[in-house]
C-alpha positions in Angstrom: -5.5 -20.4 5.5 -5.8 -18.0 2.6 -4.3 -18.2 -0.8 -2.7 -15.8 -3.2 -2.1 -15.9 -7.0 1.3 -17.3 -8.1 4.1 -14.8 -8.4 5.0 -13.4 -11.8 2.1 -15.0 -13.6 1.0 -13.1 -16.7 -2.5 -11.9 -16.1 -5.3 -11.6 -18.5 -6.7 -8.1 -18.8 -9.2 -7.8 -16.0 -12.4 -5.7 -16.1 -11.4 -2.3 -14.8 -13.9 -0.5 -12.6 -14.3 3.3 -12.7 -12.6 3.5 -9.2 -9.6 1.4 -10.4 -9.3 3.5 -13.5 -9.2 6.7 -11.4 -6.6 5.2 -9.0 -4.3 4.0 -11.8 -4.6 7.2 -13.8 -2.9 8.9 -10.8 -0.5 6.1 -10.0 3.3 6.3 -10.0 4.9 3.3 -11.7 7.8 1.8 -9.8 10.0 -1.2 -10.1 10.7 -3.3 -6.9 14.2 -3.0 -5.7 16.4 -5.5 -3.9 15.5 -4.2 -0.4 12.2 -6.0 -0.2 10.1 -3.0 0.9 7.3 -3.3 -1.6 4.2 -5.0 0.0 1.3 -5.5 -2.4 -1.9 -4.6 -0.7 -4.0 -6.7 -3.0 -2.2 -10.1 -2.9 -0.6 -9.4 0.5 2.7 -10.7 -0.9 6.0 -8.7 -1.1 7.0 -7.9 -4.6 10.0 -9.7 -6.0 13.0 -7.6 -7.1 12.2 -6.2 -10.6 8.4 -6.6 -10.3 6.4 -3.7 -11.7 4.1 -1.9 -9.2 1.7 0.9 -9.1 2.1 3.3 -6.1 -1.3 4.8 -5.5 -3.0 7.0 -2.9 -5.8 5.1 -1.1 -8.4 6.4 1.3 -9.8 3.6 3.4 -11.9 5.7 5.8 -13.4 8.6 3.9 -15.3 10.6 6.6 -15.2 14.2 7.7 -14.0 13.5 11.2 -10.5 13.3 12.8 -10.6 9.6 12.1 -10.3 10.1 8.3 -7.5 7.8 7.0 -5.5 7.8 3.7 -2.1 6.6 2.7 0.0 5.3 -0.2 -0.1 1.6 -1.2 1.8 -0.6 -3.7 -0.1 -2.9 -6.0 1.8 -5.5 -8.0 1.0 -5.5 -11.7 0.3 -9.3 -11.7 -2.0 -9.2 -8.7 -5.4 -10.4 -10.0 -7.6 -10.9 -6.9 -7.5 -10.0 -3.3 -5.9 -12.5 -0.9 -8.4 -14.1 1.4 -7.5 -14.9 5.0 -10.0 -16.3 7.5 -9.4 -16.6 11.2 -10.7 -19.8 12.6 
């Protein structure tokens, strides 16, 4: 089974990659509401009400075909590393 970082843990400043810098420069900052509709695509946890999130445009299949795919994702501010889930 995978693991995820604890919720609401202050995070040290991580090293920011050029791609992350580009994503966050275009991000819209939002605060999670009470309705629970803010899934973090890094930690794979739903944000708690009041959590700060970045809403960013993400392209996961960047090809010049009809199968090109892009969408908006939420990233919790305290998400430090990607959740890891392994099927056994």
